[in-house]
C-alpha positions as a printed Julia matrix, in Angstrom:
226×3 Matrix{Float64}:
  44.09  -20.32  -28.55
  45.34  -16.99  -26.96
  43.67  -14.86  -29.47
  40.33  -16.3   -29.03
  40.46  -15.88  -25.0
  41.54  -12.06  -25.93
  38.46  -11.94  -28.44
  36.45  -13.39  -25.49
  37.57  -10.92  -23.32
  36.98   -8.44  -25.37
  33.74   -9.62  -26.24
  32.85   -9.67  -22.43
  34.04   -6.07  -21.66
  31.86   -4.36  -24.52
  28.79   -6.32  -23.22
  29.81   -4.97  -19.33
  30.28   -1.93  -20.5
  27.22   -1.3   -22.82
  24.98   -2.95  -19.89
  26.48   -0.02  -17.8
  25.7     2.5   -20.26
  22.06    1.25  -20.88
  21.44   -0.13  -16.95
  20.65    2.05  -13.84
  19.8     1.62  -10.39
  17.27    4.42   -9.29
  15.92    5.45   -6.18
  12.37    6.35   -5.78
  10.35    8.19   -3.3
   6.09    9.1    -3.86
   2.45    9.28   -2.42
  -0.23    6.65   -3.02
  -3.96    7.53   -2.48
  -5.93    4.61   -2.93
  -9.74    3.6    -2.51
 -10.12    0.3    -0.44
 -12.83   -1.81   -0.47
 -13.5    -3.47    2.82
 -16.83   -4.6     3.3
 -17.0    -6.68    6.5
 -15.15   -4.24    7.95
 -17.81   -1.39    7.27
 -20.46   -4.04    8.17
 -19.04   -4.14   11.53
 -18.53   -0.42   12.08
 -22.44   -0.23   10.47
 -23.6    -2.36   13.27
 -21.78   -0.76   16.28
 -23.7     2.93   14.72
 -27.3     1.19   15.02
 -26.68   -0.03   18.38
 -25.51    3.25   19.93
 -28.01    5.24   17.47
 -29.12    7.16   20.54
 -26.18    8.53   22.23
 -23.38    8.85   18.81
 -23.57   12.55   17.92
 -20.75   11.25   15.1
 -20.88    7.98   13.85
 -18.44    5.82   12.33
 -17.77    6.9     8.51
 -17.14    3.75    6.4
 -13.6     2.92    5.47
 -13.11    4.09    1.95
  -9.54    5.95    1.16
  -6.28    5.29    2.67
  -3.28    7.06    1.63
   0.47    7.31    2.49
   3.98    7.08    1.19
   6.13    4.8    -1.63
   9.38    4.31   -1.79
  11.61    1.96   -3.88
  14.88    0.99   -5.39
  14.61    0.27   -8.98
  17.23   -1.85  -11.53
  16.39   -0.41  -15.29
  17.7    -2.36  -18.18
  16.34   -1.0   -21.26
  13.27   -1.44  -21.15
  12.5    -3.89  -18.05
  13.34   -3.18  -14.94
  12.6    -4.76  -11.85
  11.65   -3.07   -7.99
  11.76   -3.44   -4.42
   9.39   -1.19   -3.03
   7.82   -0.27    0.77
   4.46    1.41    0.59
   2.86    2.53    4.04
  -0.86    3.71    3.41
  -3.07    5.22    6.44
  -6.54    5.72    7.57
  -8.41    7.52   11.06
 -11.74    7.5    11.84
 -13.17    8.43   14.68
 -16.87    8.34   16.56
 -17.99   10.8    19.21
 -20.42    9.79   22.09
 -22.52   11.97   24.19
 -24.15   10.73   27.2
 -27.19   11.81   29.74
 -24.5    13.96   31.91
 -23.69   15.53   29.11
 -20.36   14.03   28.96
 -18.84   13.15   25.87
 -16.5    10.25   24.83
 -14.35   10.29   21.27
 -13.33    6.83   20.38
 -10.57    7.04   17.52
  -9.45    4.06   15.09
  -6.36    3.63   13.16
  -6.38    1.33   10.2
  -2.63    0.64    8.35
  -2.0    -1.08    5.19
   2.06   -1.85    4.9
   3.13   -3.44    1.87
   6.94   -4.49    0.68
   6.92   -5.82   -2.3
   8.96   -7.25   -5.64
   7.6    -6.39   -9.12
   8.9    -6.65  -12.9
   8.14   -3.6   -15.51
   8.1    -3.22  -19.14
   8.38    0.54  -20.82
   7.1     1.05  -24.59
   8.28    5.12  -24.52
   6.31    6.94  -21.98
   4.03    4.23  -21.44
   4.49    0.66  -19.59
   2.93   -1.62  -17.6
   3.85   -4.1   -14.53
   3.23   -6.51  -11.78
   4.75   -6.82   -8.26
   4.04   -9.7    -5.35
   4.03   -8.21   -1.58
   3.94   -9.35    1.67
   1.42   -6.97    3.53
   0.69   -6.23    6.6
  -2.94   -4.81    8.01
  -3.4    -3.52   11.21
  -6.1    -1.98   13.49
  -5.45    0.13   16.36
  -7.69    1.89   19.3
  -6.96    4.52   21.68
  -5.66    3.54   25.08
  -7.99    5.88   27.03
  -6.39    8.99   29.08
  -2.75    8.4    27.59
  -1.33    8.43   24.42
  -0.25    5.47   23.22
  -2.66    2.8    20.93
  -3.05   -0.8    21.46
  -3.79   -3.18   18.54
  -7.0    -4.87   17.53
  -6.51   -6.74   14.68
  -2.72   -7.59   13.22
  -1.99   -9.89   10.06
   0.29  -10.55    7.13
  -0.81  -12.17    4.07
   0.28  -11.83    0.31
  -1.03   -9.81   -2.01
  -0.25   -9.24   -5.71
  -0.76   -5.51   -7.95
  -1.09   -5.26  -11.41
  -0.61   -1.61  -13.12
  -0.22    0.76  -15.77
   3.12    3.4   -16.02
   3.18    6.58  -17.37
   6.17    8.87  -17.3
   5.13   12.46  -17.19
   8.61   13.9   -17.15
  12.2    12.37  -17.91
  15.1    14.54  -17.5
  18.82   13.82  -16.4
  18.27   14.61  -12.97
  15.07   13.09  -12.4
  11.52   11.57  -13.91
   8.01   11.66  -12.59
   6.29    8.64  -13.08
   1.84    7.91  -13.06
   1.06    4.82  -11.78
  -3.18    3.43  -11.66
  -2.99    0.44   -9.75
  -5.27   -2.37   -8.34
  -3.78   -4.08   -5.41
  -5.14   -7.86   -4.96
  -5.33   -9.64   -1.6
  -4.42  -13.25   -1.77
  -6.37  -14.41    1.44
  -8.34  -13.0     4.41
  -7.19  -10.96    7.03
  -8.83  -10.95   10.33
 -10.63   -8.27   12.1
 -12.24  -10.19   14.68
 -10.35   -7.67   17.31
 -12.27   -4.75   16.22
 -15.78   -7.15   16.03
 -15.0    -7.43   19.98
 -13.77   -3.78   20.45
 -17.18   -2.81   19.32
 -19.03   -5.67   20.86
 -20.38   -6.33   17.87
 -19.2   -10.2    16.95
 -22.66  -11.59   15.78
 -22.26   -8.97   13.03
 -20.62  -11.16   10.5
 -20.86  -14.87   10.21
 -16.6   -15.06    9.74
 -15.07  -11.65   11.02
 -12.21  -12.28    8.1
 -11.67   -9.65    5.53
 -10.03   -8.97    1.82
  -9.38   -5.67    1.33
  -9.31   -4.58   -2.62
  -7.37   -1.37   -3.01
  -7.42    0.68   -6.13
  -5.84    4.03   -6.41
  -2.81    5.45   -8.27
   0.59    6.63   -7.1
   2.92    9.26   -8.54
   6.58    8.64   -8.0
   9.8    10.87   -8.43
  12.72    8.99   -9.66
  16.76   10.1    -9.39
  19.32   10.01  -11.86
  19.32    9.03  -15.14
  16.66    7.0   -16.67
């Protein structure tokens, strides 16, 4: 009996030892660039441009690109990895109004998509693929006139999912660099009713909600042995 226990303990120690060799926690930091599909949001912006066409020196552009930071904690064992990540994408747009008395007004809108996600990855040599589920916060803000502060027009948190591919550009004992093409899919819609009211184009849409798809790429730097 004692011999059997010793064998089991020895086997467990071997397994733990091999796991500590092949498994590793890594911190990741990187940059994301995405093309956002926000048709309903852009419909509101263009409706505002049409209504104020006579006074507009610079109209609002469509919301198309967003960029920002990506940070993560990854646990990788052999070819499988689990990752907890946080991503913050931003974009600021503005319009310029010129009045009859030659005075002007700049109106800024601030867009933000913040995602906290948990994902799983499968690595095959330099390549791989993965998926994650995220709690995603969509926020639209505007300036408070004559101050440096901003006010929230819309703020809603819903779930989304991300599918991505992996390509390891460089790998060493100290650092690895990974390229990730991705698509982020909203699972529900986000309210933009505050934006419609702010721009006085409430009748522009039957339902003031949007479901922004995001297509993009992330460049991530991971520390330590991979």
